[in-house]
N, C-alpha and C positions, 0 to 999 in steps of 0.2 A: 690561254698561256702562263696562268699554274699548273696546269693538268701535266704540262711537259716538263714544270721547273721540280715540281714533288714527286715525278713519275721514279728517277731515280731513287727517292729515298724510302719511298713505300717498297720496291727490290728490298732495300737494305733492311727494310722496319720489318721484311718477313722475315728476312733470315734470321733476325734474332727471335722470333715470335717461333719461329721451327725450332730452335736449339733451347729456347726457352720450356717448347711443350715435350723437348726431348729429355730433358732433365726431369720436368714435373715427372714422365712416364718411369724413371729411374728409379726414385724416388718415392715410388708404388708399389715397384717389384721387392723392395726390401724393408716391407711392414713387416709388422706380424702374421706371420698363415694362419688362416680358421679353420678351414679342414684341410690335418697332415695329412688324411688317409688317400687324399684326392689329389694332394699335391707329390702324392710318393707315388701313386700309380700314375697318372699323367707325365711326372717325371723319368720315370721307365720306361714308359710308351715309346716318348722323343727320346731316351738316348738310344730304343733299337730302329727307329725310322732316321735319326740324325748319325747315329754313330754307327751300327754294325751295318747297316746297307751302306753305308760309305765307304766300309773295307776296302772291297773291288777295285775303285776306282782311285785308291789311295795307291793300294800297293800296283796298280799299274802304271800310274807316273813318277814312284819313287823312284819304280825300279828302272823304267827309262833313262829317267832324270839321273840317277846314280851311270850308268851305259855312260851317258855323254858326257858328264865330269869326269868320268875316268879319263875316256878317250882326248877329251880336250886340253887335258891333265899332261897325258904323255905327248902330246902334240906339243905344247909348249916347250918341255922341256928334253925336245930332242937333241939342242942343239947347245946345251946348260952342262955341267962337270955334275949336276947334280945326280945323287944314286936314281937307278928305277923305283928303288923301294919306296922312293919318298910320296910316288902317287898315291897310296894310301893314306899318305896324312892330310896331304891337299884336299882326297876326296871327301875324307872322313870330315876334316873343319870343314870344308863347304858346304856339304849335307848338315850335319845336325847344327851347325849356329846360322845357315841362314835359306839354303835348298829347300830341306824337305819342310820347316815351318810355313814358308813364305809359299811354296807351291804350293802345300797341302792348301793351306788356306784359304789360296786363290780358286783352286777346284769347290774348295766347299763353299766358298761365298755364292760360286755360280746356283749350286746346287741346293746346299741349305736355306742362300737367302732368297732366292727366286723360291721356293718353296711355302716358306713361310710367309711370304709375302702374298704370294696366289691364295693361300690357305684363310689367311685373314682378312682377306679386303675380300673373298668371296662371303665368307661370314658377316662382313658388314655389311654389304650389300643385301644381302637376302635377309638381314636383322636378325640374325643369330644372336650377334652379342649384345642387343637390345632385348632379348629374348633373356639371357643368361643375367641382366641385372632387373629384370621384374620378377626373375628366381630367386633374390637376395646372393646373387652367386656375383663376386666382384671381377672381371672380366681378366685382370689384369693379373689376377691371382690363379685363374683358370687356364689361362693361351699363354701368357709371356713369361710368367716365373718360371715353371716346369721346362720351358725351351733354353732358357736361359741356363738353369740347375743343369740343362744334361750336355748342351756345349761345354760349362767349366770341367765338366765329369770327360767329357767325349772326348773333346780337343788334345788334348794331352797324352789320352793312350793312342790317338791316331798319328802322332808326331809320331811317337815313339815306334809304330809301325813302319811309316814310312824312312826313320831313320836305319831300321835294320833292312825292309828290302830294298833302299838305295845304297846302302854298302855291298848288298847280295849282288846290287845290280854293277857295280861299280869292281867287285871281282870276279865277275864272270866277262865283263867286257877287259878286264886287265888280265886277263889268262889266257884271252880269246883271238885279242885282238894287238893285245901289246907286247903280250909273250913276262908277263910277270904274273908269277905263281901268285896262289890265295896265302901262302904263307911270308912273300913279300911284303905283300899288300898289308897284311895284317902288322907286321912288323912298324910297316913305316905307318898306318895307324896310331899305333900303341905307344909310337916314338913323342907325339906329340897330343894327343888325345888327353883330356884332365874333364874330371867328371863334372863340374860347372859349365860346361860347353853343353850339355847335355841340359840342364837347368835352365837356362838359357833362352834354348829351343823353347822348353814345357813352358814359360813362362809365355813367348811371344803367343805361345797357342791360345792362350786363357786368355790374353787380353784382345786378341784378334777373334777371338770365337764369342765373346760377351759382345765385341762390338758387333758383328755379323748378327746375331738373334736378334739383338735389342733392335738396330736398326731396320733390320725384317718386320 
């Protein structure tokens, strides 16, 4: 009887234990680094694996996202008195503030998060992490910190790439499907664009990139 009473509480306790373990792991990441050369080397390798190799899929998804956003914006404005060149402002604001950061991070969450989880999980099963500890190498410093550092550097870069190709996709779709040429599209985009909008998207990328790598 007591087992059934305490069972829900055990699940709640496990949730808080997991949150505590995650916080302790993050505290280990931000401690002073012993071997800076090894950390820089691992970080550069992770920037290539997590960042550079993700560029093709980011370009593909952002380009088609811009195309869809442009067509949908034109469809919504068919029966309104708003000029057609406002499509550039709608697509630009939507992409830079929300679509490019969120969709890019969702795509990378599946690719990068699964890669990190599988790689470190395999190392744990094959006792490679225990071998690092026997060699006096901190696993958090060797495995986790370079990945988080690489994500903090590369995620904003990938979001900038997504912004650029998303706008190119919007221009392509508006010129070929809607009848709004590139000049009118850029005119509408420049009307409402504010530099802080791009910074907001990059800040979202930093936050989600840290979450993806640390949780993985």
